[in-house]
N, C-alpha and C positions, 0 to 999 in steps of 0.2 A: 141850505144847511140849517139845522135847528140851532137856536140860541144856546149858549153855554148853560144858562140856568135851566133850560129844558132838558139838558142831557146829563145832568148830575143831580144826585140827591144829597141829603145831609151826611150820609155815611161816606159817599165819595169825597165830599168836601173835607171831612175829618181826615181821611186817608191822605188826600193831597196836601193838606196843611202839615201832616206829620212827616211825610217823606221828603219835604223840601230841605230840611236842615237836620243835623244830628241823626242821620240815618244810622240805625243800630249796626254796630260792628259785632256780628254774631253769626253762628253757623246757620241760623234760621231767622233772619231779620224780620220776615213777614209774620212769623209767629210772635215775635216780640211786639210788633206793631198791633197785631190782632189782640194780644193780651191787654195792651194799653187801651185799646178802643172797644174791648169786650166783643171781639169778633173772632171767628175761626180763621186760622192761617190761610186755608184754602179760599175763603171768601175775599180776603185782602188780595191774594194773588189774582183771583178771577176778576175782581173789580179793576185792578191795575192793568191787566191785559185788555179789558174792554176799553178803558180810558185811552190806552195806547192805540188800539185799533181805530177808535173814533177820532184820533188826532188831538185829544185833550192834552195828553202828554206825549213827548217825543222819545224820551229816554229816562232811565234811572241809572245814574252812574256817578262816580266820584269826580270831583273837581280838583285839579292840581295846579300849582303855580308853575306855568310852563317853563320858565327859565331854570327852575330847580330840578327839572327832569330832562334838561337838554333840548327843550323846544323853544319856539318863538311864537308870539301871538300878535295879532293886530286887530284893529277895529276897521271895518269897511263900511262905506256909505255909497249907495247906488242911486242913480237918478233913473227911476223906472216909470214908464208911462202907466197910467191908471189901469188900463186893460191888460197889462202884462204882469201885474204884481203877483197874482197867485202862481203863475207858471214860474216866475223868477224865484219865488220863495221855495217852490218844489225843487227846482234845480239846485239852488244853494244848499238846501237841507240834505241832499244826497251826499255831500262831502263830509266825511267822518270828522274832519277838523273844525267844522262849523258847530259851535256850541249852542247858539241861538240866533234868532233874527227877530226884528220887530219893525213895524211901520211907524214913521214919524210924519207929522204935518210940516213938511219942509220940501224945498226943491230936491234935495237928496232925501228920498222918502223911505228907503229900505236900508236898514243898518244891520250888520251882523258881525260876529266875532269869528276869527279864524285862528286855529292853532295848528302848527306843523313843525316838523324837524328843522326846517330852514325857511328863511324869508323867500328864497328862490322857489321853493315848492309852493308857497302861498301865491306868489306872483304867477307861476304857471297855472295854478288852479283858477285864479281870477281871470286870466286870459281865456281859459276853457269856458268858464261861466259866461263871459262876455260873448264868445263865439256862439255858444249854444243858445243863448237867450236873445242875442241882438242888442243887449244893453251895453253900450260902450262907455258910459260914464260911471265908473266904479273907482272910488277913492280908496287908497290903502293908507291907513292912518295909524302907524305903529306908535305905541306910547313912548314918550320920552321920560315920563315919571309915572309910577303906578300908585294909585290910592285904592286899596281894596276895602269894599264895604260888604256887609252881609246883605244879600238880597233875598227876602222872603216875602211872598205874596199871599196874604190871608184870603182864602176863598170861602 
Protein backbone atom coordinates (compact mmCIF):
# COMPACT_ATOMS: atom_id res chain seq x y z
CA UNK A 1 0.00 0.00 0.00
CA UNK A 2 1.26 3.47 -0.84
CA UNK A 3 2.47 5.76 1.91
CA UNK A 4 0.02 8.37 3.27
CA UNK A 5 2.08 11.22 1.81
CA UNK A 6 1.86 9.60 -1.64
CA UNK A 7 -1.92 9.31 -1.42
CA UNK A 8 -2.89 12.85 -0.42
CA UNK A 9 -2.11 16.30 -1.77
CA UNK A 10 -2.19 19.71 -0.07
CA UNK A 11 -5.90 20.16 -0.82
CA UNK A 12 -6.70 16.77 0.78
CA UNK A 13 -4.67 17.77 3.83
CA UNK A 14 -6.53 21.09 4.13
CA UNK A 15 -9.86 19.26 3.97
CA UNK A 16 -8.74 16.67 6.53
CA UNK A 17 -7.57 19.39 8.89
CA UNK A 18 -10.88 21.25 8.51
CA UNK A 19 -13.29 18.34 9.06
CA UNK A 20 -11.68 17.08 12.30
CA UNK A 21 -13.18 19.72 14.60
CA UNK A 22 -15.89 22.33 14.48
CA UNK A 23 -17.64 20.64 11.57
CA UNK A 24 -20.15 23.12 10.14
CA UNK A 25 -23.68 22.70 11.43
CA UNK A 26 -25.37 23.74 8.21
CA UNK A 27 -27.72 22.26 5.62
CA UNK A 28 -24.75 22.07 3.22
CA UNK A 29 -21.64 21.69 5.38
CA UNK A 30 -19.39 20.68 2.47
CA UNK A 31 -20.34 23.90 0.70
CA UNK A 32 -19.27 25.85 3.79
CA UNK A 33 -15.95 23.97 3.87
CA UNK A 34 -15.52 24.51 0.15
CA UNK A 35 -16.08 28.25 0.49
CA UNK A 36 -13.52 28.42 3.31
CA UNK A 37 -10.96 26.51 1.24
CA UNK A 38 -11.89 28.16 -2.09
CA UNK A 39 -13.17 24.86 -3.52
CA UNK A 40 -16.44 23.80 -5.08
CA UNK A 41 -18.76 21.83 -2.79
CA UNK A 42 -18.68 18.84 -5.15
CA UNK A 43 -14.88 18.71 -5.08
CA UNK A 44 -14.90 18.55 -1.27
CA UNK A 45 -17.45 15.72 -1.39
CA UNK A 46 -15.56 13.79 -4.09
CA UNK A 47 -12.24 14.11 -2.28
CA UNK A 48 -13.75 12.90 1.01
CA UNK A 49 -15.36 9.94 -0.77
CA UNK A 50 -11.99 9.00 -2.28
CA UNK A 51 -10.24 9.36 1.08
CA UNK A 52 -12.83 7.06 2.61
CA UNK A 53 -12.56 4.51 -0.22
CA UNK A 54 -8.77 4.49 0.19
CA UNK A 55 -9.00 4.00 3.96
CA UNK A 56 -7.49 7.37 4.85
CA UNK A 57 -10.65 8.22 6.80
CA UNK A 58 -13.15 5.79 8.20
CA UNK A 59 -16.09 8.01 8.91
CA UNK A 60 -17.34 11.53 9.36
CA UNK A 61 -19.79 11.80 12.18
CA UNK A 62 -20.58 13.40 15.47
CA UNK A 63 -18.97 12.49 18.74
CA UNK A 64 -21.18 12.30 21.79
CA UNK A 65 -20.55 11.85 25.48
CA UNK A 66 -21.82 8.26 25.77
CA UNK A 67 -23.38 8.42 29.24
CA UNK A 68 -25.29 11.60 28.35
CA UNK A 69 -27.19 9.69 25.65
CA UNK A 70 -27.70 6.51 27.69
CA UNK A 71 -24.67 4.54 26.44
CA UNK A 72 -21.51 3.20 28.04
CA UNK A 73 -17.98 3.18 26.71
CA UNK A 74 -14.76 1.39 27.37
CA UNK A 75 -11.17 1.28 26.26
CA UNK A 76 -9.98 -2.12 25.08
CA UNK A 77 -6.45 -3.42 24.72
CA UNK A 78 -5.65 -6.58 22.78
CA UNK A 79 -2.55 -8.73 22.61
CA UNK A 80 -2.39 -9.48 18.87
CA UNK A 81 0.39 -11.47 17.17
CA UNK A 82 2.21 -9.37 14.55
CA UNK A 83 0.93 -11.33 11.57
CA UNK A 84 -2.70 -10.94 12.70
CA UNK A 85 -2.87 -7.18 13.34
CA UNK A 86 -4.40 -6.16 9.98
CA UNK A 87 -7.11 -8.82 10.14
CA UNK A 88 -7.83 -8.05 13.80
CA UNK A 89 -8.24 -4.33 13.01
CA UNK A 90 -10.57 -5.13 10.08
CA UNK A 91 -12.77 -7.29 12.31
CA UNK A 92 -12.85 -4.70 15.10
CA UNK A 93 -13.68 -1.90 12.66
CA UNK A 94 -16.81 -3.73 11.48
CA UNK A 95 -18.49 -3.01 14.82
CA UNK A 96 -20.49 0.21 14.74
CA UNK A 97 -19.61 0.97 18.36
CA UNK A 98 -15.87 1.06 17.70
CA UNK A 99 -14.89 4.68 17.23
CA UNK A 100 -11.21 4.14 16.45
CA UNK A 101 -8.29 1.84 17.04
CA UNK A 102 -4.56 2.22 17.05
CA UNK A 103 -1.42 0.19 17.38
CA UNK A 104 0.97 0.67 20.31
CA UNK A 105 4.46 -0.56 20.98
CA UNK A 106 3.45 -2.71 23.93
CA UNK A 107 2.63 -6.30 24.82
CA UNK A 108 -1.01 -5.22 24.41
CA UNK A 109 -0.43 -3.72 20.98
CA UNK A 110 -3.89 -2.90 19.55
CA UNK A 111 -6.13 -0.50 21.47
CA UNK A 112 -9.66 0.57 20.60
CA UNK A 113 -12.66 2.31 22.09
CA UNK A 114 -16.10 0.73 22.17
CA UNK A 115 -19.45 2.43 22.77
CA UNK A 116 -22.75 0.54 23.19
CA UNK A 117 -26.09 0.72 25.00
CA UNK A 118 -24.76 -1.56 27.76
CA UNK A 119 -21.57 -3.10 29.07
CA UNK A 120 -23.15 -6.51 28.47
CA UNK A 121 -23.37 -5.75 24.75
CA UNK A 122 -19.74 -4.66 24.68
CA UNK A 123 -18.71 -7.88 26.46
CA UNK A 124 -20.72 -9.98 23.97
CA UNK A 125 -19.04 -8.17 21.08
CA UNK A 126 -15.59 -8.64 22.58
CA UNK A 127 -16.34 -12.38 22.86
CA UNK A 128 -17.38 -12.41 19.18
CA UNK A 129 -14.21 -10.57 18.16
CA UNK A 130 -12.12 -13.04 20.13
CA UNK A 131 -13.83 -16.06 18.56
CA UNK A 132 -13.60 -14.63 15.03
CA UNK A 133 -9.95 -13.58 15.25
CA UNK A 134 -8.53 -16.17 17.62
CA UNK A 135 -7.20 -13.37 19.83
CA UNK A 136 -8.08 -14.34 23.39
CA UNK A 137 -6.23 -11.61 25.25
CA UNK A 138 -8.56 -8.59 25.07
CA UNK A 139 -8.75 -6.35 28.13
CA UNK A 140 -11.93 -4.39 28.84
CA UNK A 141 -10.87 -1.20 30.65
CA UNK A 142 -13.90 0.98 31.44
CA UNK A 143 -13.04 4.43 32.75
CA UNK A 144 -13.42 5.15 36.43
CA UNK A 145 -12.88 8.88 35.82
CA UNK A 146 -13.08 10.71 32.48
CA UNK A 147 -10.74 13.44 31.29
CA UNK A 148 -11.84 14.73 27.89
CA UNK A 149 -9.33 16.47 25.69
CA UNK A 150 -9.72 17.71 22.16
CA UNK A 151 -7.80 15.49 19.79
CA UNK A 152 -6.92 17.07 16.46
CA UNK A 153 -4.17 15.80 14.22
CA UNK A 154 -2.65 18.33 11.85
CA UNK A 155 -1.84 16.64 8.53
